C-alpha positions in Angstrom: 140.2 122.9 7.4 143.6 121.7 5.0 144.3 118.8 2.7 147.6 117.6 4.2 148.6 121.2 5.1 147.0 122.7 2.0 144.6 125.1 3.1 141.3 125.0 1.4 139.3 128.0 -0.1 135.9 128.3 -2.2 136.2 129.0 -5.9 133.6 131.8 -6.1 130.1 131.4 -7.2 130.7 127.7 -7.8 130.8 126.7 -4.1 133.7 124.4 -4.7 135.4 124.0 -1.7 139.2 122.5 -2.6 143.0 122.9 -1.5 144.1 125.9 -2.5 147.7 125.3 -3.8 146.6 123.7 -7.3 148.7 121.9 -10.0 148.8 123.1 -13.8 149.1 120.6 -15.9 150.4 122.3 -19.0 154.0 120.7 -18.8 152.6 117.5 -19.2 151.5 117.4 -22.7 153.4 119.0 -25.8 156.8 120.5 -26.0 156.7 124.1 -24.9 159.0 123.0 -21.9 161.6 120.8 -24.2 159.4 117.9 -24.2 156.6 116.2 -22.2 157.3 113.5 -19.6 156.1 109.8 -20.7 152.7 109.0 -19.8 153.6 106.9 -16.9 155.9 109.3 -15.1 153.2 112.1 -15.6 150.3 109.9 -14.0 153.0 109.0 -11.2 153.5 112.9 -10.7 149.4 113.4 -10.7 149.4 111.0 -8.4 152.3 112.3 -6.1 150.3 115.6 -6.1 147.1 113.9 -5.2 148.7 112.1 -2.3 150.4 115.4 -1.1 147.2 116.9 -0.8 146.6 118.7 -4.5 143.2 118.6 -5.4 142.7 121.2 -8.1 144.0 120.6 -11.6 144.5 123.1 -14.3 144.1 122.0 -17.8 142.8 123.0 -21.2 142.1 121.5 -24.7 145.0 123.6 -26.0 147.6 121.4 -24.0 148.6 118.7 -26.5 146.1 119.5 -27.9 143.6 117.5 -26.2 146.1 114.7 -24.9 146.6 116.6 -21.3 142.7 116.1 -20.8 142.8 112.4 -21.9 146.0 112.0 -19.6 144.1 113.3 -16.3 141.1 111.0 -17.4 143.5 108.2 -16.9 145.5 109.4 -13.7 142.2 110.7 -12.0 139.2 108.9 -12.8 136.1 110.1 -11.6 135.1 107.1 -9.7 138.5 106.8 -7.7 139.1 110.2 -7.3 135.9 112.0 -6.8 137.1 115.0 -5.1 139.9 116.0 -7.8 138.6 119.3 -8.8 139.2 119.8 -13.0 139.2 123.3 -14.6 139.9 123.3 -18.1 140.4 126.2 -20.5 138.6 126.6 -24.0 138.5 129.2 -26.6 141.7 129.3 -28.6 143.8 126.5 -30.7 146.7 126.3 -32.6 145.6 125.7 -36.5 149.2 125.1 -38.5 149.7 127.6 -41.0 147.4 130.5 -39.3 148.6 130.4 -35.7 146.4 130.7 -32.6 142.8 131.0 -33.8 140.3 132.3 -31.1 137.0 131.3 -31.3 134.1 132.6 -28.8 130.9 131.5 -30.9 128.1 129.8 -28.8 128.8 126.8 -31.2 132.1 126.5 -30.2 131.6 126.9 -26.9 129.1 124.4 -26.5 131.5 121.8 -28.7 134.6 122.3 -26.5 132.5 121.6 -23.4 131.1 118.4 -24.9 134.5 117.5 -26.3 136.0 118.3 -23.1 133.4 115.8 -21.1 134.2 113.1 -23.2 138.1 113.3 -22.9 138.0 113.9 -19.0 135.5 111.2 -18.8 133.5 113.1 -15.8 129.7 113.9 -15.4 130.6 117.4 -15.6 133.3 120.0 -15.6 134.0 121.4 -12.5 135.3 124.9 -14.0 134.9 125.6 -17.7 137.0 128.6 -18.3 136.9 130.9 -21.6 140.2 131.9 -22.6 140.4 135.2 -24.0 140.5 137.9 -25.3 137.4 137.9 -27.4 137.8 138.8 -31.2 136.6 142.3 -31.9 136.1 141.6 -35.3 133.7 138.1 -35.0 130.7 140.6 -33.9 130.8 137.9 -30.9 131.0 139.6 -27.6 131.4 138.2 -24.1 127.9 138.7 -23.3 126.9 136.3 -25.9 129.5 133.7 -25.1 128.3 133.6 -21.5 124.8 132.9 -22.4 126.0 129.9 -23.8 128.0 128.9 -20.5 124.9 129.9 -18.6 123.1 127.6 -20.3 125.5 124.3 -19.9 125.3 125.8 -16.2 121.9 125.1 -16.2 122.1 121.6 -17.9 124.3 120.6 -15.3 127.4 119.9 -17.6 129.8 122.3 -15.9 129.6 123.8 -12.1 131.4 127.1 -12.4 132.1 129.6 -15.1 135.9 130.7 -15.6 137.6 133.7 -17.4 141.2 134.0 -18.5 143.1 137.1 -20.0 140.3 139.5 -20.3 139.9 143.0 -19.1 138.5 144.0 -16.0 135.3 145.6 -18.0 134.9 142.2 -19.6 135.0 140.6 -16.4 131.9 142.6 -15.6 130.3 141.9 -18.9 130.5 138.6 -18.4 129.4 138.7 -14.7 126.3 140.7 -15.5 125.2 137.3 -17.4 126.5 134.5 -15.5 127.6 133.7 -12.0 131.8 133.9 -12.9 133.7 131.3 -10.1 137.2 132.4 -11.3 139.8 134.3 -13.3 142.8 132.4 -14.1 145.4 135.3 -14.4 149.1 135.2 -14.0 149.9 136.7 -10.7 153.6 136.5 -9.2 156.1 138.5 -7.4 157.2 139.2 -11.1 154.1 140.1 -12.6 151.8 142.5 -10.7 149.8 144.3 -13.3 146.7 142.3 -12.3 146.4 144.0 -9.0 145.7 147.3 -10.7 142.3 146.3 -12.1 141.5 142.6 -12.5 142.5 141.3 -8.9 140.0 144.2 -7.3 137.3 143.7 -9.8 137.3 140.3 -9.1 137.2 140.6 -5.3 134.0 143.3 -5.7 132.2 140.6 -7.8 133.1 137.6 -5.4 135.3 136.0 -8.0 138.3 133.8 -7.1 141.7 133.9 -8.7 143.8 131.2 -10.1 147.1 132.7 -10.0 149.3 130.8 -13.0 152.9 131.0 -13.4 153.5 132.1 -9.8 157.1 131.0 -9.9 157.8 133.2 -12.8 158.1 130.4 -15.3 160.8 129.1 -13.2 163.3 132.3 -12.6 161.6 132.6 -9.1 163.0 129.3 -7.8 166.6 130.8 -8.2 167.6 127.6 -10.0 167.5 129.0 -13.3 171.0 130.9 -13.6 171.4 130.8 -17.3 169.1 130.3 -20.5 171.7 127.7 -21.4 170.8 125.5 -18.9 167.3 125.1 -21.0 167.2 122.6 -23.6 167.0 124.0 -26.9 163.5 123.3 -27.7 162.6 125.1 -24.6 160.1 127.9 -25.6 161.9 130.3 -22.6 164.8 130.4 -24.9 162.9 131.6 -27.7 162.7 135.4 -27.3 161.6 135.6 -24.2 161.8 139.1 -22.7 162.2 138.1 -19.2 164.6 135.5 -19.8 166.5 137.6 -22.4 167.2 139.8 -19.4 168.0 137.0 -16.7 171.3 138.5 -15.4 169.2 141.4 -14.4 166.2 139.8 -13.1 168.4 137.4 -11.1 169.7 140.5 -9.1 165.9 140.7 -7.7 165.9 136.5 -7.1 169.3 136.8 -5.3 167.4 139.1 -2.8 164.4 136.7 -2.5 166.7 134.2 -1.9 168.7 135.9 1.0 165.0 136.8 2.6 164.2 132.7 2.0 167.3 132.1 3.9 166.4 134.2 6.8 162.8 132.7 6.4 164.3 129.2 6.9 162.9 128.1 3.2 163.6 127.7 -0.4 163.3 130.7 -2.7 160.6 129.1 -4.6 158.8 128.5 -1.6 159.1 132.0 -0.4 157.7 133.0 -3.8 154.5 130.7 -3.4 153.8 131.8 0.0 153.8 135.5 -1.0 151.0 134.1 -3.7 149.3 132.4 -1.2 149.4 135.0 1.5 147.7 137.4 -0.9 144.3 136.1 0.3 142.1 133.0 0.5 140.6 133.8 -2.7 144.1 132.9 -4.2 144.7 129.8 -5.7 148.3 129.1 -7.3 148.7 126.7 -9.9 152.5 125.8 -10.5 153.2 123.7 -12.8 156.1 121.1 -12.9 157.1 117.8 -14.4 159.5 117.0 -11.4 158.3 115.0 -8.1 161.4 116.7 -6.5 160.0 120.2 -7.6 156.4 119.3 -6.7 157.1 118.6 -3.4 159.4 121.6 -2.6 156.3 123.3 -3.8 153.8 121.9 -1.6 156.3 122.7 1.3 155.2 126.6 0.5 151.9 125.7 2.4 154.1 125.6 5.6 155.5 128.9 5.0 153.4 131.4 7.2 153.7 135.2 6.0 152.5 138.1 8.2 151.2 141.2 6.6 154.4 142.9 7.3 156.3 140.3 5.6 154.1 140.4 2.5 154.8 144.2 2.6 158.8 143.5 2.7 158.8 141.3 0.0 157.0 143.5 -2.4 160.0 146.0 -1.6 162.3 143.4 -1.8 161.2 142.5 -5.6 159.7 145.5 -6.5 157.6 145.1 -9.5 159.1 148.3 -11.5 162.6 146.6 -11.5 161.6 143.5 -13.2 163.2 143.8 -16.8 161.0 142.3 -19.7 157.3 141.6 -20.3 155.8 138.7 -19.4 155.3 137.4 -22.8 156.8 138.1 -26.4 155.0 140.1 -29.0 153.2 137.4 -30.9 150.6 137.5 -33.9 147.4 135.9 -33.4 144.7 134.8 -35.9 141.3 136.0 -35.2 139.1 134.1 -37.7 141.4 134.6 -40.6 142.2 138.4 -39.5 145.6 139.0 -38.2 146.5 140.8 -35.0 148.9 141.4 -32.4 148.4 140.7 -28.7 150.0 139.8 -25.5 147.0 137.6 -24.7 148.2 135.5 -28.1 151.0 134.3 -26.0 149.4 134.0 -22.9 146.9 131.5 -25.3 150.1 129.5 -26.0 151.5 129.3 -22.7 148.8 128.8 -20.1 
């Protein structure tokens, strides 16, 4: 079964069946990628994605903030697009003068759910994802947070619970309280650390994976040859380790391009096909503001890879040869306490 060639999978414990190649909506709001498109253009892109077989749309209250969820309500109203699956995140918010504030209290969990329901204008949220990591100083454990998610699930306000940027142990702690449907985690040829503990834990527990940044924020398309191509306001130009080492990482991309030429597809399509080939429980969610790029991304569904070809790509782009961490070192505010965490950057950019 497929949606116009887009293969179908089930989002873990939620039981929701949907097309596996989804769409990450972050770039449609805010200015991380040098400004958002107009509302008219953003809606046109979302409609084109739907027409091409995309059914899974990933958003967050952080994007905008709030305006991304409102955009989805306008573009994909529930009465006209009942099979559109909406996943939204909560748990972190930009606060002027304080940075990213993390709040995983039960009160905030319910408040964020009610707010998202109102903004999305849907009877329930398909996947409600807590974006970690939990604040170690707040005294609120992930277990307590999940108790509230369990209530929201029982009340029919959400269909599935998700987690993002948490440890394997935290996934287990959460799953002991409520069935976890998805874990949203960066996963690409350039970012493989989740394969050590996160992915095995998810598979042991029957949890699906939403793979964000499957194109390495554009590097794996081969289209970005210099940071000068990016606008000054693009966050990828600001102390981003892999873009700071772009010339070295392009050596790997060029190898991928050679493999793509042999396969008869584009570099980006091969990179996405590699993620899709990692298992029927993997749902890549690439984002773009370009309909042309969107159409190219959907072409990856037609690129079939054997197990041997997947292994060859693992060797073509060895994870230990990628230069630079996936995020810069950033500060995060946990209820007024300053911390430094890669998860903070995660909250800012996915």
